[in-house]
N, C-alpha and C positions, 0 to 999 in steps of 0.2 A: 189740694188734691195730691200733689207730689209728696208733700210731707207725710200725709196719711198713708199713701201707697208704700213708701219705703219704710215707714215706721212699722206697719203690720207685716211687711216682708221679713223683718228681723226680730219682731217681738209678737208672738202669737198670743192672742187673748185666751186665757186659760178657762174655757168652758167646754162642756162636752168631753170629747175624747182627749182634749189637750189640757184638761185640769189635772192638778197634782196635789199631793199632800202639803206641799210648802207654798202653794199659791196664795193662801189666805194671808200670809205674811206681807205680801205686797198689794193684794187686790181687795182686802177687807173680808169680813165674814160672809159665809155662804148663806143664801136664802132659798126658800122653796122655788123651784124652777117655774111652776105654773103661775105663781104670783108674780115672779119677776117678768115673765113674758107679757103678762097682762098689763102691768104697770108701764113697762118701757115702750110697748107698741100702741097703747091706747090713745096717746095724744094725736097721732096722725088721723085716724078715722073720725075722732071727735071734732078736731079743728076743721077738717075738710067739710063735715056736715054743718058746722056753725056758719062758716063763710058761705057755703052754697045756699043754705036756706035763708040767710039774711041778706043776700046780694040784692042790689038795686037794679042790676043789669037784667035785661029780658032773658027769660029762659028759652034756650034753643036746644034742639035735639043733639047738636054737637057738644054743648056744655053738659047736658044730661048724661051722655055716653061717657064722657071723661070722668064725671063724678062716680058713675056706676063702676067703671074699671078700677078706679083708685080704692073704692070701698070694697070691691070684690076681693082685693088682696088683703087689705088691712083689717076688715071685720073678721076674716078667717084667722089672720095672724095674731090678732089681739084677743079674740073672744071664743074661738073654736079650736084652733091648733093647740093651744096650751093644754086643753082638757083631753086631747086625743093622744098626748104623749104617754109612753109606757115607761114607768120607773125612771124618770129623767134625772140626770145629774144636777144637783143644786148649783145655782149660779152665784158667783161672787157679786157683792153689792155694787162695787165700782163698775163692773161690766154693765150691769143693769142701768146704773146712773148715766153712763156715757150714751147708751142707746136711748134712754129716756130724754136726755137733753137734745140729742140729734132730732128725735121726733117732735120735740117741743118747738124746734125751729123749722124743721122741714114740713110738718103738718100745716102750719099757717102759710108757709111759703107756697106750697102747692095749692092750698085752698084759695088763696088770693088769686093765684094764676087762673084757676078754673072759674072762680066766681066773677072776676073782673077782666079777664083777658078778652080780646076781641074775637069771640067765637060765634059767628053767624051760621045760619043754616047752610050757607054756601061752602063753609069749611068742610062740610060732610063729604064733599066730592073732590077734595084736593088729594093729590097723591101722598102727601105727608100724613094726612089723617088716616086714609085708608090703609096704607102700609103700616103705620104706627099701631093701629088697632089690631091688625093681623099679627104683627110681631108680639104685641103685648099679650094677646090671648094665647099665642103659641108658648110664650115664656111662662105664663101663668099655669098652663096645663102641665108643662114639664116640671115646674116647681112643685105643684100640687101632687102630681103622680110620684115624683121622687120622694117627697116627704112621706107619702103613703107606703112606698116600698121600704124605706128605712124604718118606719114605725112597725111594720109587720115582720121585720127581722127578729124582733123580740116578742115572745109570747107573753100573755098576761101572767104576772107573778114570777117570770123567769129572771134569774140573776143577770146583772149587767155584763153582757158578753158581746163583743163586737164581731160582726160577720161581714163577709164580702157581699155587697148588694148586686143583684142582677135584674135585668129588665129595664124597659124604657130607655132613657138617655144614659143610664148607667152602662149600657153596652158599649158606649164610646168615650165617656168621660167619667172621672173618679167622683167629682163633686157635682152630680147632676142637679141637685137642688139649688146650688149656688149658680150654676150655669143658667138654669131656668130663670132665676131672679134677675141675673144680669141682662138676659134677653128681654125679659118683661119690662124693665125700666128703660131699656134702650128704646123699646116700642113707645113707652110713655113720652120720652123726649121727642120722638118723631111726631106723635099724635098731638102733643101740646105745642110743638114747634116753638119752644120758649127757652130762655136762659134758665128759668127755674127747673123745667123738665130735664134739660140736658145736664144741668148741674147735679141733679139727683142721680141720673144715669151714671155720670162719672164717679160720683162718690160710691155708688153701689159697686162699680167695678173695682175701685181702689180698695174697698173693704173686703170684698168677697174673692176676687181673683187670687190675691196672695194667700188667703186662708185655704182656698181650694188647692193651691200648689202645696201647702203644708199638709193638707189631707192626703194628697197623693204620696208624698214622702213617707207619711205615717203608715199608710197601707202597704207600701213596698217593704218597709222595715218589719212590720208585724207579720205579713203573710208570705213574703219572699217570693219563691217560684210559683206559689199557688195563685198569686194575683195575676189577672189577665194582662197580657203584654200589649194588647191593642188599645188600652186606655191611655 
């Protein structure tokens, strides 16, 4: 956790706005962004479904809700979100590979937790589960809405030009999409009340918080006084 947090604080992964002409020298050849997103995110929803439907543990409403929440995020991220992007920047193959191997580990880890964790119907009424579900859905909504706002900044066929996003959580934070995802997986940790769930939340924070800070610096440098001071 600490290694990854400080590593990404000082070395920003070169995709999206942080990509440069010299990045391929260190990160490998660029590939189609739609294909990259599908490949690197697909292991998580696939492994979750495999473990869930093959589990020998009795199906409870608590277990079902956890399964639905996880798939709600990852089916969108792997199979819907990539096709909704407008003129996306190609992704370097090593960036895709790192995310792919993370999901190759995390997907089964979360799947095993949901499929074989001790989730009875009584868990449905615990404060951890109730609060966790509320936090997760709130984070998912912020993340989904923020992605939608960013996507609509660029009209179909318009050249790649960055603009200042407004609306939703962007009124308070620079990287509202990352903020939403951090909130989302914090809720997951609470709802699952497990080492696996909280480990995922910590990794998400370690990965996205430094990148969000880098985004903020980038916006300040690019837009200067035009950028809202309250973010």
